[in-house]
MARTIDREN-373246 format. One record per residue: residue number from 1; x, y, z of N, C-alpha, C, O in turn. Coordinates in nm, 2 decimals, always signed. Layout:
BEGIN
num NUM&n.xx X&n.yy Y&n.zz Z&ca.xx X&ca.yy Y&ca.zz Z&c.xx X&c.yy Y&c.zz Z&o.xx X&o.yy Y&o.zz Z
...
***
This chain:
BEGIN
num 1&n.xx +11.01&n.yy +9.15&n.zz +10.91&ca.xx +11.09&ca.yy +9.13&ca.zz +10.79&c.xx +11.04&c.yy +9.21&c.zz +10.67&o.xx +10.92&o.yy +9.24&o.zz +10.66
num 2&n.xx +11.13&n.yy +9.26&n.zz +10.59&ca.xx +11.10&ca.yy +9.35&ca.zz +10.48&c.xx +11.01&c.yy +9.28&c.zz +10.38&o.xx +10.93&o.yy +9.35&o.zz +10.31
num 3&n.xx +11.02&n.yy +9.15&n.zz +10.36&ca.xx +10.94&ca.yy +9.08&ca.zz +10.26&c.xx +10.80&c.yy +9.03&c.zz +10.32&o.xx +10.73&o.yy +8.95&o.zz +10.25
num 4&n.xx +10.77&n.yy +9.07&n.zz +10.44&ca.xx +10.64&ca.yy +9.02&ca.zz +10.50&c.xx +10.52&c.yy +9.07&c.zz +10.42&o.xx +10.52&o.yy +9.19&o.zz +10.37
num 5&n.xx +10.42&n.yy +8.99&n.zz +10.41&ca.xx +10.30&ca.yy +9.02&ca.zz +10.34&c.xx +10.22&c.yy +9.13&c.zz +10.41&o.xx +10.16&o.yy +9.22&o.zz +10.35
num 6&n.xx +10.22&n.yy +9.12&n.zz +10.54&ca.xx +10.15&ca.yy +9.22&ca.zz +10.63&c.xx +10.26&c.yy +9.28&c.zz +10.72&o.xx +10.36&o.yy +9.22&o.zz +10.75
num 7&n.xx +10.23&n.yy +9.41&n.zz +10.76&ca.xx +10.33&ca.yy +9.48&ca.zz +10.84&c.xx +10.25&c.yy +9.54&c.zz +10.96&o.xx +10.13&o.yy +9.55&o.zz +10.96
num 8&n.xx +10.32&n.yy +9.57&n.zz +11.07&ca.xx +10.25&ca.yy +9.63&ca.zz +11.18&c.xx +10.17&c.yy +9.76&c.zz +11.14&o.xx +10.21&o.yy +9.84&o.zz +11.06
num 9&n.xx +10.05&n.yy +9.76&n.zz +11.19&ca.xx +9.95&ca.yy +9.87&ca.zz +11.16&c.xx +9.85&c.yy +9.83&c.zz +11.05&o.xx +9.75&o.yy +9.90&o.zz +11.03
num 10&n.xx +9.88&n.yy +9.72&n.zz +10.97&ca.xx +9.79&ca.yy +9.68&ca.zz +10.87&c.xx +9.66&c.yy +9.62&c.zz +10.93&o.xx +9.67&o.yy +9.56&o.zz +11.04
num 11&n.xx +9.55&n.yy +9.65&n.zz +10.87&ca.xx +9.42&ca.yy +9.59&ca.zz +10.91&c.xx +9.41&c.yy +9.46&c.zz +10.83&o.xx +9.43&o.yy +9.45&o.zz +10.71
num 12&n.xx +9.36&n.yy +9.35&n.zz +10.90&ca.xx +9.35&ca.yy +9.22&ca.zz +10.84&c.xx +9.22&c.yy +9.15&c.zz +10.89&o.xx +9.16&o.yy +9.19&o.zz +10.99
num 13&n.xx +9.18&n.yy +9.04&n.zz +10.83&ca.xx +9.08&ca.yy +8.95&ca.zz +10.87&c.xx +9.13&c.yy +8.81&c.zz +10.87&o.xx +9.23&o.yy +8.78&o.zz +10.80
num 14&n.xx +9.08&n.yy +8.73&n.zz +10.96&ca.xx +9.12&ca.yy +8.59&ca.zz +10.97&c.xx +9.06&c.yy +8.51&c.zz +10.85&o.xx +8.95&o.yy +8.54&o.zz +10.81
num 15&n.xx +9.14&n.yy +8.42&n.zz +10.80&ca.xx +9.09&ca.yy +8.34&ca.zz +10.69&c.xx +9.13&c.yy +8.19&c.zz +10.72&o.xx +9.22&o.yy +8.17&o.zz +10.80
num 16&n.xx +9.07&n.yy +8.10&n.zz +10.66&ca.xx +9.10&ca.yy +7.96&ca.zz +10.68&c.xx +9.06&c.yy +7.91&c.zz +10.82&o.xx +8.97&o.yy +7.96&o.zz +10.88
num 17&n.xx +9.13&n.yy +7.81&n.zz +10.86&ca.xx +9.10&ca.yy +7.75&ca.zz +10.99&c.xx +9.13&c.yy +7.84&c.zz +11.11&o.xx +9.23&o.yy +7.91&o.zz +11.10
num 18&n.xx +9.05&n.yy +7.84&n.zz +11.21&ca.xx +9.07&ca.yy +7.93&ca.zz +11.33&c.xx +9.20&c.yy +7.88&c.zz +11.40&o.xx +9.20&o.yy +7.76&o.zz +11.43
num 19&n.xx +9.30&n.yy +7.97&n.zz +11.42&ca.xx +9.42&ca.yy +7.92&ca.zz +11.49&c.xx +9.39&c.yy +7.88&c.zz +11.63&o.xx +9.30&o.yy +7.93&o.zz +11.69
num 20&n.xx +9.47&n.yy +7.79&n.zz +11.68&ca.xx +9.45&ca.yy +7.73&ca.zz +11.81&c.xx +9.45&c.yy +7.84&c.zz +11.92&o.xx +9.38&o.yy +7.83&o.zz +12.02
num 21&n.xx +9.53&n.yy +7.94&n.zz +11.90&ca.xx +9.54&ca.yy +8.05&ca.zz +12.00&c.xx +9.41&c.yy +8.13&c.zz +12.01&o.xx +9.40&o.yy +8.20&o.zz +12.11
num 22&n.xx +9.32&n.yy +8.11&n.zz +11.92&ca.xx +9.19&ca.yy +8.19&ca.zz +11.93&c.xx +9.07&c.yy +8.09&c.zz +11.94&o.xx +8.96&o.yy +8.13&o.zz +11.92
num 23&n.xx +9.10&n.yy +7.97&n.zz +11.97&ca.xx +9.00&ca.yy +7.87&ca.zz +11.98&c.xx +8.89&c.yy +7.90&c.zz +12.09&o.xx +8.78&o.yy +7.85&o.zz +12.08
num 24&n.xx +8.92&n.yy +7.98&n.zz +12.19&ca.xx +8.82&ca.yy +8.01&ca.zz +12.29&c.xx +8.73&c.yy +8.12&c.zz +12.25&o.xx +8.63&o.yy +8.14&o.zz +12.33
num 25&n.xx +8.75&n.yy +8.18&n.zz +12.14&ca.xx +8.66&ca.yy +8.29&ca.zz +12.09&c.xx +8.55&c.yy +8.24&c.zz +12.00&o.xx +8.57&o.yy +8.14&o.zz +11.93
num 26&n.xx +8.44&n.yy +8.31&n.zz +11.99&ca.xx +8.33&ca.yy +8.28&ca.zz +11.90&c.xx +8.38&c.yy +8.29&c.zz +11.76&o.xx +8.43&o.yy +8.40&o.zz +11.72
num 27&n.xx +8.36&n.yy +8.19&n.zz +11.68&ca.xx +8.41&ca.yy +8.19&ca.zz +11.54&c.xx +8.34&c.yy +8.30&c.zz +11.46&o.xx +8.41&o.yy +8.36&o.zz +11.37
num 28&n.xx +8.22&n.yy +8.32&n.zz +11.48&ca.xx +8.15&ca.yy +8.42&ca.zz +11.40&c.xx +8.21&c.yy +8.56&c.zz +11.43&o.xx +8.23&o.yy +8.64&o.zz +11.34
num 29&n.xx +8.23&n.yy +8.59&n.zz +11.56&ca.xx +8.30&ca.yy +8.71&ca.zz +11.60&c.xx +8.43&c.yy +8.73&c.zz +11.54&o.xx +8.47&o.yy +8.84&o.zz +11.49
num 30&n.xx +8.51&n.yy +8.62&n.zz +11.54&ca.xx +8.64&ca.yy +8.63&ca.zz +11.48&c.xx +8.64&c.yy +8.66&c.zz +11.33&o.xx +8.72&o.yy +8.73&o.zz +11.28
num 31&n.xx +8.54&n.yy +8.60&n.zz +11.26&ca.xx +8.53&ca.yy +8.62&ca.zz +11.11&c.xx +8.48&c.yy +8.76&c.zz +11.08&o.xx +8.52&o.yy +8.82&o.zz +10.97
num 32&n.xx +8.41&n.yy +8.82&n.zz +11.17&ca.xx +8.35&ca.yy +8.96&ca.zz +11.14&c.xx +8.44&c.yy +9.07&c.zz +11.19&o.xx +8.42&o.yy +9.19&o.zz +11.16
num 33&n.xx +8.54&n.yy +9.04&n.zz +11.27&ca.xx +8.62&ca.yy +9.14&ca.zz +11.34&c.xx +8.74&c.yy +9.18&c.zz +11.25&o.xx +8.80&o.yy +9.09&o.zz +11.19
num 34&n.xx +8.77&n.yy +9.31&n.zz +11.25&ca.xx +8.89&ca.yy +9.36&ca.zz +11.18&c.xx +9.00&c.yy +9.36&c.zz +11.29&o.xx +8.98&o.yy +9.41&o.zz +11.40
num 35&n.xx +9.11&n.yy +9.30&n.zz +11.26&ca.xx +9.23&ca.yy +9.30&ca.zz +11.35&c.xx +9.33&c.yy +9.39&c.zz +11.29&o.xx +9.34&o.yy +9.42&o.zz +11.17
num 36&n.xx +9.42&n.yy +9.44&n.zz +11.38&ca.xx +9.53&ca.yy +9.52&ca.zz +11.35&c.xx +9.66&c.yy +9.44&c.zz +11.38&o.xx +9.67&o.yy +9.39&o.zz +11.49
num 37&n.xx +9.75&n.yy +9.44&n.zz +11.29&ca.xx +9.88&ca.yy +9.37&ca.zz +11.31&c.xx +9.96&c.yy +9.45&c.zz +11.40&o.xx +9.99&o.yy +9.57&o.zz +11.37
num 38&n.xx +10.01&n.yy +9.40&n.zz +11.51&ca.xx +10.09&ca.yy +9.47&ca.zz +11.61&c.xx +10.24&c.yy +9.43&c.zz +11.59&o.xx +10.32&o.yy +9.52&o.zz +11.62
num 39&n.xx +10.27&n.yy +9.31&n.zz +11.55&ca.xx +10.41&ca.yy +9.28&ca.zz +11.52&c.xx +10.41&c.yy +9.16&c.zz +11.42&o.xx +10.31&o.yy +9.08&o.zz +11.42
num 40&n.xx +10.52&n.yy +9.15&n.zz +11.35&ca.xx +10.54&ca.yy +9.04&ca.zz +11.26&c.xx +10.67&c.yy +8.97&c.zz +11.30&o.xx +10.78&o.yy +9.04&o.zz +11.30
num 41&n.xx +10.67&n.yy +8.84&n.zz +11.33&ca.xx +10.79&ca.yy +8.77&ca.zz +11.36&c.xx +10.86&c.yy +8.71&c.zz +11.24&o.xx +10.80&o.yy +8.69&o.zz +11.14
num 42&n.xx +10.98&n.yy +8.68&n.zz +11.26&ca.xx +11.06&ca.yy +8.61&ca.zz +11.15&c.xx +11.02&c.yy +8.47&c.zz +11.14&o.xx +11.06&o.yy +8.40&o.zz +11.04
num 43&n.xx +10.94&n.yy +8.41&n.zz +11.23&ca.xx +10.89&ca.yy +8.28&ca.zz +11.23&c.xx +10.76&c.yy +8.26&c.zz +11.16&o.xx +10.69&o.yy +8.16&o.zz +11.19
num 44&n.xx +10.72&n.yy +8.35&n.zz +11.07&ca.xx +10.59&ca.yy +8.35&ca.zz +11.00&c.xx +10.47&c.yy +8.36&c.zz +11.09&o.xx +10.37&o.yy +8.30&o.zz +11.07
num 45&n.xx +10.49&n.yy +8.43&n.zz +11.21&ca.xx +10.38&ca.yy +8.45&ca.zz +11.30&c.xx +10.36&c.yy +8.60&c.zz +11.31&o.xx +10.45&o.yy +8.68&o.zz +11.30
num 46&n.xx +10.23&n.yy +8.63&n.zz +11.33&ca.xx +10.20&ca.yy +8.78&ca.zz +11.35&c.xx +10.12&c.yy +8.79&c.zz +11.48&o.xx +10.04&o.yy +8.70&o.zz +11.52
num 47&n.xx +10.13&n.yy +8.91&n.zz +11.54&ca.xx +10.05&ca.yy +8.94&ca.zz +11.66&c.xx +9.94&c.yy +9.03&c.zz +11.62&o.xx +9.96&o.yy +9.13&o.zz +11.55
num 48&n.xx +9.82&n.yy +8.99&n.zz +11.66&ca.xx +9.70&ca.yy +9.07&ca.zz +11.62&c.xx +9.62&c.yy +9.12&c.zz +11.74&o.xx +9.63&o.yy +9.06&o.zz +11.85
num 49&n.xx +9.56&n.yy +9.23&n.zz +11.72&ca.xx +9.47&ca.yy +9.29&ca.zz +11.82&c.xx +9.34&c.yy +9.33&c.zz +11.76&o.xx +9.34&o.yy +9.39&o.zz +11.65
num 50&n.xx +9.23&n.yy +9.30&n.zz +11.82&ca.xx +9.10&ca.yy +9.34&ca.zz +11.76&c.xx +9.10&c.yy +9.49&c.zz +11.74&o.xx +9.15&o.yy +9.56&o.zz +11.83
num 51&n.xx +9.04&n.yy +9.54&n.zz +11.63&ca.xx +9.03&ca.yy +9.68&ca.zz +11.61&c.xx +8.94&c.yy +9.75&c.zz +11.72&o.xx +8.96&o.yy +9.86&o.zz +11.75
num 52&n.xx +8.84&n.yy +9.67&n.zz +11.77&ca.xx +8.76&ca.yy +9.72&ca.zz +11.88&c.xx +8.84&c.yy +9.69&c.zz +12.00&o.xx +8.83&o.yy +9.58&o.zz +12.05
num 53&n.xx +8.91&n.yy +9.79&n.zz +12.06&ca.xx +9.00&ca.yy +9.76&ca.zz +12.17&c.xx +8.92&c.yy +9.77&c.zz +12.30&o.xx +8.95&o.yy +9.86&o.zz +12.39
num 54&n.xx +8.82&n.yy +9.69&n.zz +12.31&ca.xx +8.74&ca.yy +9.68&ca.zz +12.44&c.xx +8.82&c.yy +9.60&c.zz +12.54&o.xx +8.80&o.yy +9.61&o.zz +12.66
num 55&n.xx +8.90&n.yy +9.52&n.zz +12.49&ca.xx +8.98&ca.yy +9.42&ca.zz +12.58&c.xx +9.12&c.yy +9.42&c.zz +12.52&o.xx +9.14&o.yy +9.43&o.zz +12.40
num 56&n.xx +9.22&n.yy +9.42&n.zz +12.61&ca.xx +9.36&ca.yy +9.42&ca.zz +12.57&c.xx +9.39&c.yy +9.27&c.zz +12.54&o.xx +9.45&o.yy +9.20&o.zz +12.62
num 57&n.xx +9.37&n.yy +9.24&n.zz +12.41&ca.xx +9.40&ca.yy +9.10&ca.zz +12.37&c.xx +9.49&c.yy +9.11&c.zz +12.25&o.xx +9.46&o.yy +9.18&o.zz +12.15
num 58&n.xx +9.60&n.yy +9.05&n.zz +12.26&ca.xx +9.69&ca.yy +9.03&ca.zz +12.14&c.xx +9.71&c.yy +8.88&c.zz +12.13&o.xx +9.76&o.yy +8.82&o.zz +12.22
num 59&n.xx +9.68&n.yy +8.83&n.zz +12.01&ca.xx +9.69&ca.yy +8.69&ca.zz +11.98&c.xx +9.80&c.yy +8.67&c.zz +11.88&o.xx +9.81&o.yy +8.75&o.zz +11.78
num 60&n.xx +9.87&n.yy +8.56&n.zz +11.89&ca.xx +9.97&ca.yy +8.53&ca.zz +11.79&c.xx +9.92&c.yy +8.42&c.zz +11.70&o.xx +9.88&o.yy +8.31&o.zz +11.75
num 61&n.xx +9.92&n.yy +8.44&n.zz +11.57&ca.xx +9.87&ca.yy +8.34&ca.zz +11.48&c.xx +9.96&c.yy +8.33&c.zz +11.36&o.xx +10.05&o.yy +8.42&o.zz +11.34
num 62&n.xx +9.95&n.yy +8.22&n.zz +11.28&ca.xx +10.03&ca.yy +8.21&ca.zz +11.16&c.xx +10.00&c.yy +8.32&c.zz +11.06&o.xx +9.88&o.yy +8.35&o.zz +11.05
num 63&n.xx +10.10&n.yy +8.37&n.zz +11.00&ca.xx +10.07&ca.yy +8.47&ca.zz +10.90&c.xx +9.98&c.yy +8.43&c.zz +10.79&o.xx +9.91&o.yy +8.51&o.zz +10.73
num 64&n.xx +9.98&n.yy +8.30&n.zz +10.76&ca.xx +9.89&ca.yy +8.24&ca.zz +10.66&c.xx +9.74&c.yy +8.25&c.zz +10.70&o.xx +9.65&o.yy +8.23&o.zz +10.61
num 65&n.xx +9.72&n.yy +8.28&n.zz +10.82&ca.xx +9.58&ca.yy +8.28&ca.zz +10.87&c.xx +9.51&c.yy +8.42&c.zz +10.86&o.xx +9.40&o.yy +8.44&o.zz +10.89
num 66&n.xx +9.59&n.yy +8.52&n.zz +10.80&ca.xx +9.53&ca.yy +8.65&ca.zz +10.79&c.xx +9.54&c.yy +8.70&c.zz +10.64&o.xx +9.62&o.yy +8.65&o.zz +10.57
num 67&n.xx +9.45&n.yy +8.79&n.zz +10.61&ca.xx +9.44&ca.yy +8.84&ca.zz +10.48&c.xx +9.43&c.yy +9.00&c.zz +10.49&o.xx +9.34&o.yy +9.04&o.zz +10.56
num 68&n.xx +9.51&n.yy +9.07&n.zz +10.43&ca.xx +9.51&ca.yy +9.22&ca.zz +10.43&c.xx +9.37&c.yy +9.27&c.zz +10.38&o.xx +9.32&o.yy +9.21&o.zz +10.29
num 69&n.xx +9.32&n.yy +9.38&n.zz +10.44&ca.xx +9.20&ca.yy +9.44&ca.zz +10.39&c.xx +9.23&c.yy +9.54&c.zz +10.28&o.xx +9.14&o.yy +9.60&o.zz +10.22
***
């Protein structure tokens, strides 16, 4: 959406409570990792991928869970 706070390609960090979709990951790692937005849905959800692409992981989280860098 044109009015989205973040857009595909933006670098973000997780803020607030860890989303359920990322509950299996170490919280310290999640807080220190820079993520890249891969897609933004109309349902206020965003797809994130760790900037360190050692693993092909794309997680869907609420847009309110990320903060642009």
